[in-house]
N, C-alpha and C positions, 0 to 999 in steps of 0.2 A: 478874798483869800489868796495868800501868796505862798508859793512853794519856793523856799530859798534857804541857804545856809543860815543858821540862827543869828549869827553876827550881822549879816546883811539885812535880814528881816528886822532885827532890832534897830539898826541904823535907819531904815525906812520908817519904822514906826515913830522913832524920835523926830524925824523930819516931816511927819505927816502934815502938821499945820505949823508953818513958820511965818516969818515976817512978810513973805510974799504971798501968803495964802496956802492953799492945799498943794502939796507937792505932786506934780503930774505923774511921777513914777508910781505913786500910790493910787491916784484917782482913776487912771485909765488902764486898760489891759496891757500886758507886756507885749502882745502881738498885734499886728495890724488888723483892722476890722476884716472879718471874713476868714481869718487864719485860725485854724484850730489851736486850742490851748493844750499842748502835749507836754506832760512832765516826763523828761527823759534823762535828767541828771546832768545835761550839758548845755541847756538853753542859755543863751547870752554869756556863755563862758563861765557862769557861776551858778548854774542850775535854777535861775530865777524865772518863775512863771507866775503871773499875777492876773486874777480875774478882773481887777479894777473894782471900783465901788459899785455896789448893787443897791437898787432902791425900788420899792414898789409904789412910790408916789407917781401918779400919772403925769404930773406937770413937770417932771424932771426928765432930762434926756438919758438918764442912766438906765441900763437894763435891769429887769427884775431877777434874772438868773443867768448863770454861765455854766458851761459844761467843760470839764477837764478830763482828759484821758491820760493813760499811763502806758508808756511804750514797752516796759518790761517789769517783771515781778520785783518786788522790793518793798521797803518801808519808807514812806515819804513823809517828811515833817511839813506841816502847814502852820500858818501864822496869820492872824487877822491884823492887818496893818492899822486899821481904825481902832480896834479895841485892845490891841497889844497883848501882853502876856495872859490876860484873862481868857483869851480865845485862841488857844493853840493846841495842837495835837498831832496825831499821825494817822496815816492811812496805809494799810498793808495790802499789797496787790499780790495775789497768789497765781501761779501758773494754771 
């Protein structure tokens, strides 16, 4: 799941699988391992926060789940880079 401006999320979804394979910006979390995923509207200069791909198959190195927190109230748009427009929505955080 990615939190990003819609235009950037759409760009990433379009580049998800390209000539070189899976785009690492979509496959891996936007933060270094061990760093919390915090949606704050300013991450990476464009509000991009990505959980990376998740997978419940034991033979893959991908995690089964990810936790995301929000630093302030507001409505945040999310987008599934893998599934595209079919899996998007918003989360509202109240004080």
